C-alpha positions as CSV (number, residue, x, y, z in Angstrom):
1,M,0.0,0.0,0.0
2,T,1.4,3.4,-1.0
3,A,1.4,6.5,1.2
4,E,-1.2,8.0,-1.1
5,E,-3.5,4.9,-0.5
6,R,-3.1,5.3,3.3
7,V,-4.1,9.0,3.0
8,D,-7.1,8.2,0.7
9,R,-8.4,5.9,3.4
10,G,-9.3,8.8,5.6
11,G,-6.0,9.4,7.4
12,G,-6.6,6.9,10.1
13,M,-3.9,5.2,12.0
14,S,-1.5,3.2,9.9
15,G,1.5,1.1,10.6
16,H,4.5,-0.3,8.9
17,I,5.8,-3.8,9.6
18,S,9.5,-4.4,8.9
19,I,11.0,-7.7,8.5
20,P,14.6,-8.5,9.5
21,A,17.2,-8.9,6.8
22,R,17.9,-12.5,5.9
23,E,21.0,-14.0,7.5
24,D,22.4,-14.4,4.0
25,C,21.3,-11.0,2.8
26,Y,22.8,-10.3,-0.6
27,A,22.9,-6.5,0.0
28,P,24.0,-5.9,3.6
29,T,25.3,-2.4,2.7
30,L,21.7,-1.5,2.0
31,S,20.1,-3.3,5.0
32,Y,23.0,-2.8,7.4
33,G,22.2,-6.5,8.1
34,M,19.2,-5.5,10.2
35,I,16.0,-4.6,8.2
36,C,15.1,-5.9,4.8
37,V,14.8,-2.9,2.4
38,H,13.0,-5.1,-0.2
39,C,15.7,-4.4,-2.8
40,G,14.9,-7.6,-4.6
41,C,18.4,-9.1,-4.4
42,C,17.0,-12.1,-2.5
43,S,13.8,-12.5,-4.5
44,T,12.7,-16.1,-5.3
45,D,11.8,-14.9,-8.9
46,T,15.0,-15.3,-10.9
47,E,14.5,-12.3,-13.2
48,T,13.6,-10.0,-10.4
49,R,16.6,-11.2,-8.4
50,Q,19.1,-10.8,-11.3
51,K,17.8,-7.3,-12.2
52,A,18.0,-6.2,-8.6
53,R,21.6,-7.5,-8.3
54,L,22.5,-5.7,-11.5
55,R,21.0,-2.5,-10.1
56,Y,22.9,-3.1,-6.8
57,W,26.3,-3.4,-8.5
58,S,25.6,-0.5,-10.8
59,E,24.9,1.7,-7.8
60,E,27.9,0.3,-6.0
61,R,30.2,1.2,-9.0
62,E,28.7,4.7,-9.1
63,R,29.3,5.1,-5.3
64,C,32.9,4.2,-5.7
65,E,33.4,6.4,-8.8
66,S,31.9,9.4,-7.1
67,F,33.6,9.0,-3.6
68,V,34.8,12.3,-2.3
69,E,35.0,11.9,1.5
70,W,38.7,11.5,1.5
71,A,40.6,11.6,4.8
72,D,43.0,14.4,5.6
73,Y,45.6,12.0,7.0
74,P,47.9,10.5,4.4
75,E,48.0,7.0,5.8
76,V,44.2,6.9,6.1
77,R,43.8,8.4,2.7
78,K,46.1,5.7,1.2
79,L,43.9,3.0,2.9
80,Q,40.8,4.6,1.5
81,E,42.2,4.7,-2.0
82,E,43.1,1.0,-1.8
83,N,39.7,0.1,-0.5
84,I,37.8,2.1,-3.1
85,A,40.0,0.7,-5.9
86,D,39.3,-2.8,-4.7
87,D,35.5,-2.1,-4.3
88,L,35.4,-0.5,-7.7
89,R,37.2,-3.5,-9.4
90,I,34.7,-5.9,-7.8
91,A,31.7,-3.7,-8.6
92,R,32.7,-3.4,-12.3
93,K,33.3,-7.2,-12.6
94,R,29.9,-8.1,-11.0
95,E,28.1,-5.4,-12.9
96,R,29.4,-6.9,-16.2
97,Y,28.4,-10.4,-15.0
98,Y,24.9,-9.4,-14.1
99,R,24.5,-7.4,-17.4
100,R,25.2,-10.6,-19.3
101,V,22.9,-12.7,-17.0
102,V,20.0,-10.2,-17.3
103,A,20.5,-9.9,-21.1
104,A,20.3,-13.7,-21.4
105,L,17.2,-13.8,-19.2
106,I,15.3,-11.3,-21.3
107,G,16.6,-12.8,-24.6
108,E,18.9,-10.1,-25.8
109,G,22.0,-12.2,-26.0
110,D,25.3,-10.7,-24.7
111,A,24.8,-7.0,-23.8
């Protein structure tokens, strides 16, 4: 139910029930390992799951590419640069993989 649907029902009391993230949550950076954010990465529907994982890795790549919160201390900055470079390498690799998987699922061949 959307926020608009809740309002249309007369503005009565409404609630929101959250479910915990799965123990094997695919996207713990989104859920912080605590509350499921319904990103679709753990969906039982294959197409939904693969598309959600592609979206997750695309966003992770973008996060790494646009990172600007560099530390002022040289030794910390060096560690950040190494970590961002590793994260970016992994995100690019997984994004390419899921692009191929999703393309195959929707019948577009190798995208």
